N, C-alpha and C positions, 0 to 999 in steps of 0.2 A: 540446446535450449537455454536461454539466459534466465538466471534466477533474479527475482526482484522482490523487494518488500515495498508495498504500496501504502503510503500514508493515507489515513482515513479521508483527509481533505480532497485527495484525488478521486476517491470513489464517490464522495458527495458531489463533486463537480461533474463526474461522468454520469451520474444519475440525474442531476439537475438539467444538464444540457447534453443531449445525445450526439452532438457534433462537437468537434474541437479536440484539443490535445488530450485532456483527461479521458475523454471517451475513447480515443485511440489506444490509450494504455489498457483500459478495460477490454477493448476489443482484442488486443494482443493476448490478454489472459484467456479470453473465451475461445480464441481460435488456436491456442496452443503455442503462440509465439513467445510467451513469457510464462515461466513457472513461478507462481507466487509462493513466498516463504512467509510463515506466520507462526505464532504461538497462541496459546489459549487467551492471553491478554488482548492480543490484536483482534482475534475473532469476537471477543466480547465487546470491544470498542466498536468494531464495524457494526455489529448488530444493534448496539445501544444507540449509536448515532444515526444510522440509516433508517431506523424505525421511529425516530422522533416525529410526533404528530405534525410539527410545524413544517416539515419537509414535504409531507403528503406523498412520499414515494409509495409505489405499489408494494405492499407487503409480499405478495406472491413473487414479484420480480426480485426484490431484495433477498428473500429466502432462497430463490433459485440460484442467484449469483453467489451467495455465501456458501450454499451447499456445493456448488461447482468448485469454488476456491478450496473448500475443505477437502473435496474429493481428489482434485488433481494437484493441489499444492503440496508443499513440503512443510510438514508440521515438525517443529523443533522445540527443545527446552534449552534455551541459551543460558550460560552462566551470567551472573550480574557483572557489569563492568564498573570499575571503581572510579568513575568520572561523574561530574555533576552536569546537569542539563538546565538550561533556562526554564524549560517547562518539563518537569519530571514525567508528565504523562507521555512524552515522546520517547522516553528511554527505551521502551519495549521495541520500537521500530528499529532503533540503532543497534540494540543488542542482537536482535534476530538477523539483521543485515550483516553485521560483523561475523556472527557465528556461521552463517551460510556462505559468506563470501559473495553476497548479493549486492546489487545496486539498490539504493534506497531512493525511491521516487517520492518527492514531497513538494508541496507548495510553500513550505516554510523552512527554507534552508537555514535561516538564522537560529532555529530551535535546536540545531544539531552541531556537533563539532565539525569544523571545516575538514572535509575529506573528499578525495576524488570520486568516491562511489556514492556520495550524497548529491543527488541531482534534481533539478527542476524537471518538470515534464518536457519542456522545450529542449533542454540540454540532453535529456535522455533520448528523446526522439531524434535529435541531431546525431547522436552517437550511433544510432541504428541505421539511419537513412542518409547520413552525411549531409 
């Protein structure tokens, strides 16, 4: 099973539109094709963003998905990396991905150091399905 760190923007997109590439990523997590890696900072961000009133996502659905991720995923405490980020709030995703040797799936590649394991959803799915 492949390890992946999923940026919050991918989950928002998957909840927003139940079809499309981000939804395929969430489906891979929910069906056991991807093992999500996370730390407490990532879980807190997922919860804070996905429960924003403006999104109007089902709280029951959000909580079920987050509980599933927490139950089946890999929880870690990565060491801090001594590099700067254009958006420091993205640091946690990169640190967890590097610590786990996981793919980082994001919609904002420019927010992360250029690395072969930092992929857009389309690029990630292309590596899976060719």
